All heavy atoms as an XYZ file, in Angstrom:
745
protein
N      11.600    -23.912    -18.734
C      11.858    -23.005    -19.844
C      10.656    -22.092    -20.095
O      10.829    -20.941    -20.421
C      12.194    -23.838    -21.084
C      12.594    -23.005    -22.264
S      14.134    -22.168    -21.904
C      14.374    -21.268    -23.369
N       9.452    -22.669    -19.939
C       8.247    -21.869    -20.177
C       8.144    -20.714    -19.176
O       7.756    -19.600    -19.541
C       7.015    -22.755    -20.078
C       5.736    -22.030    -20.405
C       4.521    -22.940    -20.322
O       4.652    -24.149    -20.597
O       3.457    -22.423    -19.974
N       8.492    -20.973    -17.930
C       8.466    -19.925    -16.910
C       9.424    -18.798    -17.275
O       9.103    -17.609    -17.089
C       8.812    -20.512    -15.542
C       8.872    -19.512    -14.395
C       7.500    -18.893    -14.164
C       9.370    -20.187    -13.131
N      10.593    -19.146    -17.790
C      11.574    -18.134    -18.165
C      11.042    -17.230    -19.274
O      11.297    -16.030    -19.281
C      12.869    -18.823    -18.603
C      14.017    -17.883    -18.658
S      14.214    -17.129    -17.043
C      15.936    -16.957    -16.997
N      10.283    -17.792    -20.185
C       9.684    -16.981    -21.255
C       8.694    -15.981    -20.663
O       8.686    -14.805    -21.051
C       9.008    -17.894    -22.300
C      10.082    -18.699    -23.039
C       8.164    -17.091    -23.277
C       9.540    -19.779    -23.943
N       7.883    -16.425    -19.708
C       6.932    -15.519    -19.068
C       7.647    -14.427    -18.281
O       7.222    -13.263    -18.279
C       5.977    -16.288    -18.163
C       4.911    -16.996    -18.928
C       4.806    -18.330    -19.138
C       3.816    -16.397    -19.623
N       3.712    -18.605    -19.913
C       3.083    -17.444    -20.222
C       3.382    -15.088    -19.792
C       1.943    -17.200    -20.979
C       2.236    -14.855    -20.544
C       1.529    -15.899    -21.128
N       8.725    -14.761    -17.602
C       9.489    -13.762    -16.850
C      10.090    -12.735    -17.801
O      10.023    -11.522    -17.552
C      10.585    -14.444    -15.999
C      11.543    -13.427    -15.426
C       9.956    -15.268    -14.886
N      10.672    -13.192    -18.886
C      11.251    -12.259    -19.869
C      10.175    -11.399    -20.521
O      10.391    -10.202    -20.762
C      12.034    -13.035    -20.925
C      13.328    -13.683    -20.435
C      13.942    -14.544    -21.533
C      14.310    -12.631    -19.951
N       9.012    -11.980    -20.780
C       7.908    -11.199    -21.357
C       7.444    -10.129    -20.375
O       7.192     -8.980    -20.775
C       6.755    -12.123    -21.732
N       7.352    -10.470    -19.100
C       6.949     -9.481    -18.090
C       7.981     -8.370    -17.980
O       7.629     -7.189    -17.838
C       6.751    -10.166    -16.740
N       9.252     -8.717    -18.053
C      10.316     -7.706    -18.024
C      10.206     -6.776    -19.221
O      10.357     -5.554    -19.087
C      11.684     -8.370    -18.002
S      12.075     -9.202    -16.464
N       9.943     -7.340    -20.393
C       9.819     -6.527    -21.600
C       8.623     -5.585    -21.507
O       8.726     -4.405    -21.864
C       9.690     -7.430    -22.831
N       7.509     -6.086    -21.003
C       6.320     -5.236    -20.854
C       6.598     -4.107    -19.854
O       6.257     -2.944    -20.097
C       5.100     -6.076    -20.429
C       3.944     -5.195    -19.997
C       4.675     -6.989    -21.560
N       7.220     -4.435    -18.729
C       7.564     -3.408    -17.746
C       8.487     -2.352    -18.329
O       8.310     -1.150    -18.109
N       9.466     -2.788    -19.102
C      10.392     -1.842    -19.729
C       9.656     -0.954    -20.725
O       9.880      0.258    -20.764
C      11.524     -2.602    -20.420
C      12.497     -1.691    -21.119
C      13.432     -0.958    -20.400
C      12.464     -1.542    -22.502
C      14.314     -0.109    -21.036
C      13.336     -0.694    -23.147
C      14.271      0.021    -22.408
O      15.131      0.866    -23.043
N       8.779     -1.528    -21.518
C       8.040     -0.737    -22.509
C       7.101      0.269    -21.845
O       6.933      1.381    -22.348
C       7.271     -1.665    -23.444
C       8.140     -2.481    -24.408
C       7.286     -3.476    -25.187
C       8.900     -1.561    -25.345
N       6.518     -0.114    -20.725
C       5.661      0.834    -20.007
C       6.493      2.006    -19.486
O       6.105      3.166    -19.602
C       4.905      0.127    -18.866
C       3.842     -0.806    -19.445
C       4.285      1.134    -17.914
C       3.177     -1.694    -18.415
N       7.651      1.701    -18.917
C       8.537      2.778    -18.443
C       9.014      3.643    -19.603
O       9.068      4.867    -19.485
C       9.734      2.198    -17.702
C       9.449      1.807    -16.297
C      10.766      1.576    -15.583
C      10.645      1.679    -14.116
N      10.452      2.973    -13.590
N       9.359      3.039    -20.704
C       9.817      3.780    -21.872
C       8.720      4.682    -22.409
O       8.996      5.812    -22.834
C      10.282      2.808    -22.956
C      10.839      3.428    -24.235
C      12.106      4.226    -23.913
C      11.129      2.349    -25.259
N       7.476      4.234    -22.374
C       6.375      5.055    -22.876
C       6.224      6.336    -22.068
O       5.771      7.352    -22.597
C       5.072      4.257    -22.875
O       4.634      4.030    -21.552
N       6.631      6.316    -20.798
C       6.579      7.535    -19.993
C       7.478      8.629    -20.528
O       7.180      9.817    -20.421
N       8.588      8.250    -21.136
C       9.493      9.240    -21.731
C       9.014      9.720    -23.086
O       9.410     10.785    -23.552
C      10.902      8.650    -21.876
C      11.583      8.420    -20.559
C      11.762      7.137    -20.074
C      12.031      9.488    -19.796
C      12.386      6.917    -18.860
C      12.651      9.282    -18.581
C      12.829      8.000    -18.120
O      13.434      7.789    -16.914
N       8.170      8.947    -23.731
C       7.701      9.293    -25.065
C       6.454     10.172    -25.047
O       6.124     10.791    -26.054
C       7.427      8.016    -25.864
C       8.650      7.092    -26.042
C       8.238      5.824    -26.768
C       9.757      7.803    -26.788
N       5.764     10.233    -23.916
C       4.555     11.054    -23.809
C       4.971     12.519    -23.687
O       5.839     12.854    -22.869
C       3.714     10.628    -22.595
C       3.203      9.206    -22.796
C       2.556     11.586    -22.360
C       2.491      8.639    -21.600
N       4.361     13.415    -24.479
C       4.723     14.832    -24.391
C       4.431     15.400    -23.000
O       3.430     15.051    -22.361
C       3.828     15.497    -25.433
C       3.416     14.401    -26.360
C       3.406     13.148    -25.541
N       5.294     16.272    -22.523
C       5.170     16.838    -21.179
C       3.871     17.627    -21.024
O       3.290     17.658    -19.941
C       6.371     17.729    -20.876
N       3.400     18.254    -22.083
C       2.177     19.061    -21.975
C       0.970     18.190    -21.641
O       0.015     18.652    -21.030
C       1.942     19.889    -23.219
C       1.800     19.132    -24.497
C       1.570     20.106    -25.671
N       1.869     19.638    -26.985
C       1.338     18.601    -27.614
N       0.496     17.865    -27.025
N       1.642     18.274    -28.840
N       0.988     16.924    -22.041
C      -0.103     16.011    -21.684
C      -0.090     15.712    -20.194
O      -1.134     15.579    -19.559
C       0.008     14.708    -22.442
C      -0.313     14.788    -23.908
C      -0.570     15.907    -24.642
C      -0.386     13.699    -24.811
N      -0.783     15.586    -25.944
C      -0.685     14.230    -26.080
C      -0.217     12.343    -24.677
C      -0.829     13.438    -27.200
C      -0.358     11.546    -25.800
C      -0.670     12.095    -27.047
N       1.099     15.595    -19.634
C       1.214     15.253    -18.217
C       0.968     16.445    -17.300
O       0.736     16.268    -16.112
C       2.604     14.668    -17.935
C       2.926     13.390    -18.710
C       4.358     12.976    -18.444
C       1.970     12.285    -18.343
N       1.031     17.656    -17.840
C       0.820     18.863    -17.031
C      -0.651     19.237    -16.892
O      -0.982     20.210    -16.230
C       1.589     20.039    -17.638
C       3.087     19.881    -17.477
O       3.508     19.158    -16.549
O       3.836     20.480    -18.272
N      -1.528     18.476    -17.494
C      -2.964     18.766    -17.395
C      -3.452     18.475    -15.975
O      -3.029     17.503    -15.349
C      -3.747     17.911    -18.384
C      -3.452     18.247    -19.809
C      -4.221     17.355    -20.735
N      -3.915     17.682    -22.118
C      -4.295     16.963    -23.146
N      -5.012     15.863    -22.966
N      -3.984     17.332    -24.364
N      -4.360     19.312    -15.450
C      -4.872     19.091    -14.086
C      -5.568     17.740    -13.912
O      -5.459     17.120    -12.860
C      -5.867     20.241    -13.878
C      -5.467     21.284    -14.861
C      -4.863     20.563    -16.025
N      -6.252     17.264    -14.923
C      -6.948     15.975    -14.809
C      -5.956     14.831    -14.630
O      -6.193     13.905    -13.844
C      -7.816     15.735    -16.044
N      -4.833     14.887    -15.312
C      -3.819     13.839    -15.187
C      -3.202     13.877    -13.794
O      -2.973     12.837    -13.172
C      -2.748     13.993    -16.281
C      -1.601     13.018    -16.072
C      -3.357     13.813    -17.660
N      -2.950     15.080    -13.289
C      -2.390     15.225    -11.945
C      -3.349     14.676    -10.890
O      -2.933     13.954     -9.982
C      -2.078     16.708    -11.658
O      -1.231     17.209    -12.691
C      -1.403     16.874    -10.321
N      -4.642     15.001    -11.016
C      -5.634     14.489    -10.067
C      -5.746     12.972    -10.146
O      -5.842     12.287     -9.122
C      -7.001     15.127    -10.326
C      -7.137     16.536     -9.808
C      -8.594     16.996     -9.799
N      -9.288     16.760    -11.057
C      -9.332     17.610    -12.078
N      -8.721     18.766    -11.992
N     -10.004     17.310    -13.172
N      -5.722     12.432    -11.360
C      -5.810     10.991    -11.538
C      -4.607     10.284    -10.918
O      -4.752      9.270    -10.239
C      -5.924     10.639    -13.022
C      -5.978      9.156    -13.345
C      -7.266      8.552    -12.807
C      -5.866      8.939    -14.833
N      -3.432     10.842    -11.116
C      -2.223     10.232    -10.546
C      -2.275     10.252     -9.022
O      -1.912      9.267     -8.364
C      -0.990     10.965    -11.047
N      -2.740     11.356     -8.443
C      -2.835     11.443     -6.982
C      -3.878     10.465     -6.442
O      -3.632      9.772     -5.449
C      -3.180     12.869     -6.562
N      -5.023     10.388     -7.101
C      -6.082      9.487     -6.636
C      -5.664      8.027     -6.778
O      -5.966      7.209     -5.906
C      -7.373      9.745     -7.420
N      -4.969      7.700     -7.835
C      -4.509      6.328     -8.029
C      -3.520      5.931     -6.946
O      -3.587      4.829     -6.399
C      -3.875      6.175     -9.423
O      -4.833      6.551    -10.406
C      -3.415      4.758     -9.666
N      -2.608      6.828     -6.626
C      -1.617      6.545     -5.588
C      -2.281      6.310     -4.241
O      -1.963      5.345     -3.544
C      -0.616      7.720     -5.480
O      -0.033      7.940     -6.751
C       0.450      7.434     -4.464
N      -3.232      7.150     -3.884
C      -3.931      7.010     -2.610
C      -4.743      5.719     -2.580
O      -4.737      4.985     -1.593
C      -4.830      8.242     -2.356
C      -3.976      9.474     -2.130
C      -5.753      8.011     -1.174
C      -4.738     10.773     -2.163
N      -5.420      5.417     -3.664
C      -6.212      4.193     -3.730
C      -5.361      2.931     -3.627
O      -5.715      1.988     -2.925
N      -4.220      2.924     -4.311
C      -3.338      1.760     -4.243
C      -2.756      1.583     -2.845
O      -2.665      0.463     -2.342
C      -2.217      1.898     -5.275
C      -2.631      1.678     -6.721
C      -1.478      2.017     -7.653
C      -3.090      0.265     -6.945
N      -2.369      2.681     -2.219
C      -1.820      2.585     -0.864
C      -2.880      2.106      0.125
O      -2.611      1.243      0.963
C      -1.251      3.931     -0.419
C      -0.617      3.968      0.961
C       0.550      2.991      1.042
C      -0.138      5.366      1.289
N      -4.096      2.616      0.004
C      -5.174      2.197      0.901
C      -5.497      0.715      0.718
O      -5.685     -0.018      1.698
C      -6.424      3.042      0.649
N      -5.538      0.259     -0.525
C      -5.829     -1.156     -0.747
C      -4.706     -2.043     -0.237
O      -4.953     -3.127      0.294
C      -6.090     -1.424     -2.223
O      -4.925     -1.181     -2.990
N      -3.468     -1.595     -0.350
C      -2.340     -2.362      0.174
C      -2.422     -2.493      1.687
O      -2.200     -3.573      2.250
C      -1.026     -1.685     -0.228
C       0.261     -2.336      0.232
C       0.425     -3.688     -0.438
C       1.436     -1.438     -0.084
N      -2.784     -1.408      2.363
C      -2.925     -1.443      3.822
C      -4.040     -2.403      4.228
O      -3.877     -3.221      5.135
C      -3.192     -0.025      4.379
C      -3.632     -0.072      5.830
C      -1.945      0.840      4.238
N      -5.170     -2.329      3.552
C      -6.308     -3.184      3.904
C      -5.979     -4.657      3.670
O      -6.247     -5.507      4.524
C      -7.566     -2.766      3.115
C      -8.666     -3.803      3.245
C      -8.058     -1.415      3.612
N      -5.381     -4.965      2.535
C      -5.059     -6.362      2.235
C      -4.040     -6.902      3.235
O      -4.179     -8.017      3.742
C      -4.549     -6.500      0.783
C      -3.908     -7.852      0.557
C      -5.686     -6.286     -0.188
N      -3.015     -6.118      3.533
C      -1.999     -6.598      4.470
C      -2.510     -6.669      5.908
O      -1.948     -7.391      6.723
C      -0.751     -5.722      4.414
C       0.106     -6.032      3.221
O       0.210     -7.172      2.817
N       0.708     -5.009      2.649
N      -3.559     -5.934      6.227
C      -4.095     -5.945      7.586
C      -5.105     -7.064      7.788
O      -5.073     -7.764      8.795
C      -4.764     -4.595      7.912
O      -3.785     -3.562      7.782
C      -5.298     -4.577      9.320
N      -6.006     -7.247      6.847
C      -7.141     -8.139      7.065
C      -7.101     -9.443      6.281
O      -7.990    -10.267      6.428
C      -8.446     -7.407      6.748
C      -8.696     -6.229      7.646
C      -8.622     -4.938      7.166
C      -8.975     -6.411      8.985
C      -8.845     -3.859      7.994
C      -9.194     -5.343      9.822
C      -9.127     -4.058      9.325
N      -6.104     -9.659      5.444
C      -6.057    -10.883      4.650
C      -5.144    -11.911      5.299
O      -4.070    -11.589      5.783
C      -5.568    -10.585      3.247
N      -5.626    -13.147      5.302
C      -4.819    -14.272      5.757
C      -4.995    -15.369      4.718
O      -5.900    -16.201      4.831
C      -5.272    -14.733      7.136
C      -4.370    -15.806      7.716
O      -3.227    -15.937      7.243
O      -4.819    -16.512      8.636
N      -4.180    -15.337      3.697
C      -4.352    -16.255      2.578
C      -5.590    -15.876      1.795
O      -5.688    -14.771      1.282
N      -6.563    -16.768      1.755
C      -7.800    -16.519      1.029
C      -8.956    -16.135      1.957
O     -10.096    -16.082      1.521
C      -8.190    -17.765      0.226
C      -7.220    -18.099     -0.879
C      -7.277    -17.085     -2.013
O      -8.334    -16.589     -2.357
N      -6.129    -16.772     -2.563
N      -8.672    -15.888      3.228
C      -9.748    -15.575      4.171
C      -9.476    -14.264      4.894
O      -8.375    -13.748      4.875
C      -9.893    -16.708      5.190
O      -8.701    -16.835      5.927
N     -10.526    -13.757      5.528
C     -10.410    -12.544      6.325
C      -9.896    -12.882      7.709
O     -10.221    -13.932      8.258
C     -11.783    -11.874      6.459
C     -11.856    -10.553      5.711
C     -12.626    -10.763      4.458
C     -12.440     -9.528      6.576
N      -9.124    -11.972      8.271
C      -8.531    -12.218      9.573
C      -8.583    -10.942     10.409
O      -8.221     -9.871      9.923
C      -7.075    -12.665      9.389
O      -6.423    -12.714     10.614
N      -9.060    -11.072     11.633
C      -9.052     -9.944     12.561
C      -8.129    -10.318     13.711
O      -8.504    -11.076     14.600
C     -10.465     -9.646     13.071
C     -11.368     -9.154     11.978
C     -12.220    -10.019     11.336
C     -11.342     -7.832     11.589
C     -13.045     -9.588     10.316
C     -12.158     -7.383     10.569
C     -13.016     -8.257      9.930
N      -6.919     -9.821     13.645
C      -5.933    -10.177     14.652
C      -5.215     -8.922     15.141
O      -5.763     -7.824     15.059
C      -4.952    -11.218     14.103
C      -4.271    -10.771     12.819
O      -4.404     -9.597     12.447
O      -3.597    -11.602     12.199
N      -4.009     -9.081     15.615
C      -3.260     -7.960     16.187
C      -2.968     -6.874     15.154
O      -2.813     -5.703     15.501
C      -1.966     -8.467     16.809
N      -2.922     -7.249     13.884
C      -2.689     -6.242     12.843
C      -3.838     -5.241     12.776
O      -3.625     -4.045     12.574
C      -2.498     -6.922     11.492
C      -1.252     -7.784     11.431
C      -1.158     -8.516     10.130
N      -2.275     -9.458     10.014
C      -2.484    -10.234      8.972
N      -1.677    -10.187      7.941
N      -3.503    -11.066      8.951
N      -5.077     -5.734     12.940
C      -6.232     -4.835     12.934
C      -6.186     -3.897     14.135
O      -6.513     -2.713     14.028
C      -7.523     -5.644     12.931
N      -5.770     -4.433     15.277
C      -5.613     -3.600     16.472
C      -4.552     -2.532     16.245
O      -4.732     -1.367     16.627
C      -5.242     -4.493     17.660
C      -5.292     -3.886     19.043
C      -6.712     -3.470     19.388
C      -4.769     -4.886     20.058
N      -3.458     -2.894     15.611
C      -2.385     -1.938     15.313
C      -2.865     -0.856     14.357
O      -2.559      0.325     14.548
C      -1.190     -2.674     14.729
N      -3.635     -1.244     13.344
C      -4.172     -0.254     12.405
C      -5.118      0.700     13.114
O      -5.083      1.913     12.884
C      -4.876     -0.948     11.248
C      -5.453     -0.031     10.175
C      -4.359      0.770      9.500
C      -6.235     -0.838      9.158
N      -5.955      0.173     13.993
C      -6.862      1.037     14.754
C      -6.113      2.029     15.623
O      -6.467      3.213     15.679
N      -5.062      1.577     16.289
C      -4.264      2.482     17.118
C      -3.582      3.545     16.267
O      -3.514      4.717     16.657
C      -3.233      1.689     17.908
N      -3.100      3.157     15.103
C      -2.458      4.124     14.215
C      -3.459      5.155     13.700
O      -3.141      6.350     13.612
C      -1.792      3.400     13.048
N      -4.663      4.721     13.398
C      -5.701      5.658     12.940
C      -6.036      6.657     14.040
O      -6.160      7.862     13.790
C      -6.955      4.890     12.469
C      -8.143      5.822     12.306
C      -6.667      4.151     11.178
N      -6.173      6.168     15.266
C      -6.456      7.071     16.389
C      -5.320      8.086     16.561
O      -5.561      9.280     16.737
C      -6.677      6.270     17.699
C      -6.704      7.188     18.908
C      -7.968      5.475     17.605
N      -4.088      7.618     16.466
C      -2.952      8.537     16.597
C      -2.944      9.560     15.465
O      -2.635     10.734     15.687
C      -1.646      7.746     16.616
N      -3.305      9.125     14.262
C      -3.373     10.072     13.146
C      -4.483     11.103     13.348
O      -4.312     12.279     13.030
C      -3.583      9.333     11.832
C      -2.365      8.634     11.253
C      -2.759      7.765     10.072
C      -1.323      9.659     10.825
N      -5.630     10.641     13.859
C      -6.729     11.578     14.120
C      -6.366     12.599     15.195
O      -6.869     13.723     15.183
C      -7.990     10.813     14.521
C      -8.646     10.016     13.395
C      -9.795      9.181     13.939
C      -9.122     10.931     12.282
N      -5.490     12.195     16.102
C      -5.006     13.123     17.136
C      -3.844     13.975     16.641
O      -3.258     14.727     17.410
C      -4.587     12.338     18.386
C      -5.720     11.615     19.109
C      -5.166     10.758     20.241
C      -6.735     12.622     19.641
N      -3.518     13.835     15.367
C      -2.447     14.580     14.714
C      -1.087     14.361     15.367
O      -0.296     15.288     15.542
C      -2.780     16.067     14.634
C      -4.035     16.344     13.837
C      -4.162     17.810     13.508
N      -5.387     18.100     12.828
C      -5.548     18.031     11.501
N      -4.559     17.658     10.758
N      -6.695     18.328     10.949
N      -0.824     13.126     15.730
C       0.468     12.782     16.324
C       1.537     12.758     15.232
O       1.239     12.517     14.067
C       0.371     11.410     16.992
N       2.786     12.996     15.601
C       3.879     12.875     14.633
C       3.984     11.438     14.116
O       3.551     10.491     14.778
C       5.129     13.244     15.430
C       4.638     13.969     16.633
C       3.248     13.475     16.906
N       4.584     11.280     12.947
C       4.633      9.977     12.298
C       5.282      8.917     13.177
O       4.796      7.788     13.254
C       5.374     10.083     10.962
C       5.433      8.789     10.218
C       4.298      8.258      9.640
C       6.621      8.095     10.112
C       4.335      7.055      8.968
C       6.679      6.888      9.436
C       5.536      6.378      8.858
N       6.355      9.257     13.854
C       7.034      8.268     14.694
C       6.123      7.802     15.825
O       6.145      6.634     16.215
C       8.388      8.800     15.227
C       9.195      7.693     15.908
C       8.188      9.960     16.178
C       9.685      6.637     14.977
N       5.286      8.690     16.340
C       4.338      8.313     17.393
C       3.272      7.378     16.829
O       2.854      6.422     17.495
C       3.703      9.577     18.029
C       2.623      9.208     19.024
C       4.772     10.434     18.682
N       2.847      7.613     15.593
C       1.874      6.737     14.937
C       2.457      5.331     14.794
O       1.793      4.332     15.103
C       1.469      7.312     13.559
C       0.607      6.325     12.791
C       0.755      8.638     13.716
N       3.701      5.255     14.360
C       4.353      3.955     14.192
C       4.503      3.248     15.535
O       4.223      2.051     15.660
C       5.728      4.129     13.504
C       6.513      2.831     13.510
C       5.545      4.638     12.084
N       4.927      3.983     16.556
C       5.098      3.383     17.881
C       3.754      2.927     18.444
O       3.652      1.844     19.033
C       5.820      4.363     18.833
C       7.275      4.531     18.372
C       5.757      3.888     20.265
C       8.021      5.638     19.083
N       2.709      3.723     18.258
C       1.377      3.338     18.748
C       0.908      2.049     18.080
O       0.385      1.145     18.746
C       0.377      4.463     18.493
N       1.108      1.938     16.786
C       0.731      0.711     16.090
C       1.543     -0.478     16.550
O       1.014     -1.581     16.741
N       2.826     -0.260     16.764
C       3.696     -1.342     17.215
C       3.311     -1.828     18.601
O       3.230     -3.037     18.857
C       5.163     -0.868     17.216
O       5.492     -0.389     15.911
C       6.102     -1.977     17.619
N       3.079     -0.888     19.500
C       2.696     -1.250     20.869
C       1.347     -1.964     20.869
O       1.168     -2.965     21.569
C       2.682     -0.009     21.785
C       2.029     -0.296     23.119
C       4.092      0.521     21.970
N       0.397     -1.484     20.074
C      -0.911     -2.130     20.010
C      -0.811     -3.553     19.478
O      -1.450     -4.470     19.994
C      -1.858     -1.299     19.137
N       0.021     -3.760     18.458
C       0.209     -5.117     17.932
C       0.873     -6.009     18.969
O       0.483     -7.175     19.124
C       1.052     -5.068     16.659
N       1.849     -5.479     19.684
C       2.534     -6.273     20.717
C       1.579     -6.661     21.842
O       1.556     -7.803     22.300
C       3.726     -5.501     21.259
N       0.748     -5.704     22.261
C      -0.222     -5.994     23.332
C      -1.251     -7.007     22.822
O      -1.631     -7.937     23.551
C      -0.900     -4.695     23.821
C      -2.085     -4.988     24.687
C       0.109     -3.818     24.535
N      -1.701     -6.847     21.592
C      -2.656     -7.800     21.030
C      -2.101     -9.209     20.978
O      -2.780    -10.174     21.308
N      -0.854     -9.334     20.580
C      -0.239    -10.668     20.542
C       0.013    -11.199     21.946
O      -0.060    -12.411     22.162
C       1.045    -10.609     19.737
C       0.733    -10.398     18.264
C       1.892    -10.644     17.363
N       1.421    -10.563     15.984
C       1.949     -9.783     15.068
N       2.978     -9.043     15.360
N       1.449     -9.770     13.858
N       0.308    -10.310     22.887
C       0.533    -10.714     24.261
C      -0.730    -11.301     24.891
O      -0.671    -12.264     25.650
C       1.045     -9.542     25.097
C       1.443     -9.814     26.524
C       2.687    -10.703     26.546
C       1.729     -8.526     27.264
N      -1.894    -10.727     24.531
C      -3.148    -11.222     25.098
C      -3.751    -12.377     24.296
O      -4.841    -12.844     24.592
C      -4.186    -10.090     25.266
C      -4.577     -9.501     23.922
C      -3.684     -9.037     26.223
C      -5.724     -8.508     23.981
N      -3.026    -12.815     23.240
C      -3.457    -14.012     22.541
C      -4.036    -13.810     21.169
O      -4.484    -14.775     20.548
N      -4.066    -12.602     20.674
C      -4.514    -12.389     19.292
C      -3.385    -12.860     18.380
O      -2.258    -12.456     18.524
C      -4.827    -10.915     19.044
C      -5.986    -10.385     19.863
S      -6.255     -8.625     19.589
C      -7.146     -8.653     18.072
N      -3.709    -13.686     17.440
C      -2.659    -14.275     16.562
C      -2.005    -13.265     15.694
O      -2.386    -12.285     15.302
C      -3.265    -15.365     15.706
């Protein structure tokens, strides 16, 4: 029962945060500083998600085929390859890494 209370409280907080977005005047959101902050936050969150999913293994650091895949994707991006080529390069690098024994 206690867990259900926490879940309902989290739902209520999430709903109130979303609702507050409709209550904020549009002129506040049109400021250049808010736009820059929103863009920087999005980039920072995406970068941290990539790093955590690539190098984390529970509570420890891990260098495995995922790191190889990220490196291949970065190289493809630096070469200005199309997105599908970046994805394929990362996939092939991860497959080769696992084939040679990287976990």
